[in-house]
C-alpha positions, 0 to 999 in steps of 0.5 A, spaced: 050 594 172 051 587 169 055 589 163 060 593 168 060 587 172 062 582 166 067 587 164 070 587 170 070 580 171 073 579 164 079 584 166 081 581 172 081 574 168 085 577 163 090 581 167 091 575 172 093 570 166 099 575 164 104 575 169 107 582 167 100 585 170 100 581 176 104 586 180 100 591 177 093 588 179 096 587 187 098 594 187 092 597 184 088 593 190 092 595 195 091 603 193 084 602 193 083 599 200 088 605 203 084 610 199 077 607 202 081 607 209 083 614 209 076 616 206 073 613 212 078 616 217 076 623 215 069 622 215 069 619 222 072 626 224 067 630 220 061 627 223 062 626 230 056 622 233 052 624 240 056 622 246 063 621 242 069 622 246 071 627 241 065 631 242 065 631 250 073 633 249 070 639 246 064 641 250 067 640 257 069 647 260 074 647 267 072 653 271 076 655 277 071 658 282 071 660 290 070 653 292 075 649 287 075 647 280 068 644 277 068 641 270 061 643 266 059 639 260 055 642 254 050 647 255 046 647 261 039 647 261 036 645 268 040 651 272 038 652 279 040 659 282 041 659 290 042 667 290 038 673 288 044 675 283 044 669 280 037 668 278 037 675 275 043 674 271 041 667 268 035 671 266 039 676 263 043 671 259 037 668 256 036 662 261 030 661 265 032 657 272 028 651 273 029 653 281 030 659 285 030 661 292 025 666 295 027 673 295 028 678 301 023 682 300 016 683 295 016 675 297 016 670 294 019 674 287 022 681 286 016 684 282 021 686 276 023 678 275 016 676 276 014 676 268 020 671 267 019 666 273 012 664 272 011 657 275 018 656 277 019 652 283 022 655 289 027 651 293 027 655 300 031 661 303 038 663 300 041 662 307 038 655 307 036 652 301 032 645 301 037 640 298 031 635 297 027 640 293 034 642 289 035 634 287 028 633 285 029 638 280 034 634 277 039 640 275 045 640 270 048 646 274 047 649 280 050 656 281 051 658 289 056 663 293 061 661 298 058 667 302 052 663 303 053 656 301 060 654 304 057 649 309 053 645 304 057 646 298 059 638 298 052 636 298 050 641 292 056 637 288 053 631 289 047 633 286 050 637 280 056 640 278 056 647 282 059 653 281 060 658 287 061 665 287 066 669 292 060 674 294 053 675 292 054 682 290 059 682 285 055 683 279 060 683 273 064 677 276 057 673 277 056 675 269 062 672 267 062 666 271 055 664 269 057 666 262 062 661 262 059 655 266 052 656 262 056 656 255 054 663 254 060 667 254 058 671 248 052 673 251 056 675 258 060 679 254 055 683 250 051 684 257 058 687 260 060 691 254 053 694 254 054 696 261 060 699 260 057 703 254 052 706 259 057 708 264 061 712 259 055 715 257 053 717 264 059 720 265 059 724 259 052 727 260 053 728 268 060 732 266 057 736 261 051 738 266 054 739 272 061 742 270 066 744 275 061 741 280 062 734 278 064 729 281 060 730 287 060 726 294 055 721 295 051 717 301 047 711 300 043 711 306 039 705 308 034 706 314 032 701 318 026 700 324 032 702 329 038 704 326 041 707 319 046 704 315 051 707 310 053 703 304 060 704 302 065 703 296 065 696 298 058 694 297 054 693 291 051 700 291 057 703 293 061 700 288 056 702 282 056 709 285 064 709 285 064 706 278 059 712 275 064 717 278 061 719 285 066 720 290 065 718 298 066 723 303 073 723 307 070 721 313 067 714 310 071 708 311 074 706 304 075 699 305 068 697 308 062 695 305 057 698 311 057 703 316 052 702 322 049 709 325 046 707 331 044 713 334 041 720 331 047 724 334 051 720 328 047 724 323 053 728 321 056 722 318 051 722 313 053 729 310 055 729 302 052 733 296 047 728 294 043 722 298 040 716 295 035 713 300 032 706 300 028 702 305 023 697 306 017 701 305 012 695 306 014 696 314 011 701 318 016 701 323 021 702 318 017 708 315 016 711 322 024 710 323 025 714 317 020 720 319 024 720 326 031 721 323 029 726 318 025 730 323 031 731 327 035 738 327 041 735 325 038 732 319 036 739 316 043 741 316 046 736 311 048 739 305 044 734 300 038 736 304 039 744 304 040 743 296 034 739 295 038 733 293 035 727 297 033 722 292 028 716 295 030 710 290 028 703 290 031 698 295 031 692 290 035 695 285 039 699 289 041 694 294 037 687 294 038 685 287 046 685 287 045 683 279 046 686 272 039 687 271 038 691 278 044 695 276 041 697 270 035 699 273 039 703 278 042 707 273 036 708 270 033 712 276 040 716 277 039 718 269 032 720 271 034 724 278 039 728 274 034 729 268 039 726 263 036 722 257 041 716 257 040 710 253 036 704 255 040 697 257 
């Protein structure tokens, strides 16, 4: 190294002592400095450190939702979900929430989600989450719904960036919005693509099995202690049945999500080729109500009853989940009831 240094000093002295080489030396030094500047500038683009403006600009996503526009940075890892479908969807996207709301049945957590939510704190009811508990979890993203949380949305945004879905049962919109908010768009696209593939497979198999008896009219019936309900095309249950190819009876309102049947004299309104029946089987009053309705003479005259096409199904998957995993469980049961060998989710 010392020999090279001595040679460089000698060369500088020689060039400086000859006027014809002074301009060349100056030009060479300027070029050397410019080259170094370009290298440093290029390397600053290649190696962006944490927290730099360049990195932040790339990671921020502007998300339009039912309550406005929210900017979310990076990939959130501490997510609080404030409705059932959001909890299910987070798990489907590969994220375990740091806080969830209580389930509507099978309290405090739906059985099919329990293996994923062991030890996860609860933040209260879906209709009334505890904001102090939510804040204490230090979330970097909150998933809410306008239907449930419009009045407290402003408080939620003071805790963390908050995305509000329009409804709690549009499972495809929930998957898409949460995939974007959580920086898991590829996973969201895969979930929806797999769902569409299963729907297409079911439609093909059911057409081959039933032939000219397909499509069939369907009623999704929910029995309560003191009344019954028809869940129509505008509901979570009805929208999935419609997507699969079932059709609504002509007397069912097409632009509604639910029709309440207060008396047994309204039993004929249920009539269809096939019934999917769900209820809270843990409530004795509900079970008694179901027995009373199905013993009525009008019940025995319904097409689905006469054809032995009445299927009792799980109310969590069919009604209360409002989600992508729940929809797949629902489709599993439909495959089973029609004796089809469908692909798994």
